[in-house]
N, C-alpha and C positions, 0 to 999 in steps of 0.2 A: 504493499500500499504506499509506504514511503517512496518507492521508486517510482510508483504512478504519480504521485503528489509532484515530485521533482520533474518528471518528464512534461506534465501538464503546466508547469510553469516555464519550462524551457520552450514548450510551443507558444505560449503566450509572450515569453520575452521577444522570441523570434518575430512575431507579429506584430511587436511593436516598432521594428524598423521600418522606413519610409518603402512604400509599396506593399506592406503586411494588411492582412485582413482585420477590418475594424472589429467584427464580433468576436474574434478568436482572441484578439488584444484586451477588449472588455471584459471577458468571460475569466481570461487565465493568466494575465499578467497582474497576479496580485501575490509579490513576494513575501509578505509578512503572513499571510494566509497559508499559502501552499508549502512554503519553504518551513515556516513554524509547524504547520502539521506533521510535514516529514520528519522533523527534528522530535516531536512528541510522540509520535508512533514507533520512532526508534528506541526512545528511552523507554516508554511502555513495553516494547519487547523486549529490552535488556531486563526489564524489573520482572517480566513474566519467566524469563528463561533462568534467572538466578535463584538459587536457593539462600534463603537467610536464615542458616541454623546457629549463627554466633549472634552473640550481643552486638558485638563492634561492628559487623557486615549489615545489621539492621538500623544501628544509630548512623552508620556511614550514608547508607541509602536515604534514610531520612533527611540527612543534612543536605545531600546533593539534590533531592527534590525539591526542597524548601528553598534552596538558592536558585535553583533553576526556575521555579515559580515567581519569586519574588525579582529576580534578575530579568526574565522574560515578560512578565506582564507589563513593567514599565517602557521597555524596548518597544513590543508590540504597538501600546498606546502611542509611543512617541512616532513611531513610523507611520501608523494610521493618519495620525493629524498631520504630520509634515507632508504626506504623499497627497494629500486633498488639493484638486485643482481648484482655481477661483472660478470665475465668471468665464462663461464661453459665448462668443457673438459668432452667429453663423448667418452667411449670404449665400443664397444661391445663385448660381450664374444666370446672366439673362438669357433666357430660351432653353436652358439644360437645368431642369429642377434636380436631377440626378448628380450635379456637380455642386458642391457645397463648399465655401470658403470658411475655415473656422480660425477663430482667434482665440486662445486660451490664456488665461492670466495664470502662471505655474508659479508666481513668487509668494513666500510666505512672509512677506513684508508690505510695506506700503509702496516702495518703488516697485511698479510693474515689471514683469518679465514675460514676454509673450512668445507663446508657441503659435505659428501661424503654419496650418496644414490645409491641403485639398483633399477633400473626401469624394471620391468618385463611384458610382455604382449605388446600388441600394439592395438591403437586405444582406444574404449571406454572403454575396461576392463584393460588397464595398471594400474598397482599400483605400487607406489614407497615404498620401505624400507629402513627406515634410519640405518646407519652404525655409526653415530655419528657427532659431529662437532668438528673439531680439530683446536684449536689456536697455530699456530706456535710460538708464543712469550712465551706461558705458558706449551706447551706441546713439546715432542720431535719428531714429526709428520716428516716423510721424503717423504714417496710417498703411493700410493694405486695402485695396479694392478692386473690383472687376474692371478693366478698362475695356473690355469687349468681350463676346461670348466664349472665347477661347484664350483670354489673356488675362493674366493677373499683374498687377503693378504694384510694388512695396516701394513707397516714398518715404526717403529719408531727407536731411535737410541739405546735404550736398548732392545726394545721387538719388535715381531710380533704378530698382532691379526689376526686369520684366521676366514672367514666365508664361511660356506657351502651354496649353493644354492640348495634349494631342489627342486623335480620334479614339484612344482605347482609354483617355482618362489619367495617364500618366502625364508628367512635367518633363518639360524640355529643360536644357541647362540654362541657369540664369544668364540674363544680359543686363549689364550695368551700363549707366549713361550718366552725364551730370545733369542734375536737375536744372530744368529751365527755370530762368528767374525773369521776373517781369513786374509791372506794377499792379497786376491782377492777380499773380500767383501768391497764395497763402503760406506763409511761412512757418 
């Protein structure tokens, strides 16, 4: 069972890469739950297999289990709290409701850090394509939006980065250009 939990987590971790299946990532990319249950199952199997005939082995097992519980519960709680994503903004492509641009605040602070992705497809076949993680404190990120039915533009203070969406829903390589400046261009 522990090996099954680790294999499930490995599949979810693999799906979290750019181009992975969205449903598999959502269901199986939970390190605290799956790796924690694998560790718990291994400890339970060791306790069941061992014989505790001596007083010293019983006390040693009890101390080990208490340390595991008091150490594991706070670590699991902090991992769950710190792994929660903030708000997500979703914008469908013009003319393509099966292509959705998502901007998620993944920071655990007041300074936002944005993960920008394209989700293409629907249901079990939906895949997500990463366009990067943008830290507003260290980069000059301004906004991201659809600049056409098959084009996404990430606007920064000095540059614009353009991604084209291919017919299969994947992204082209990014193209960067200087940001045009003019009297009517927002800063």
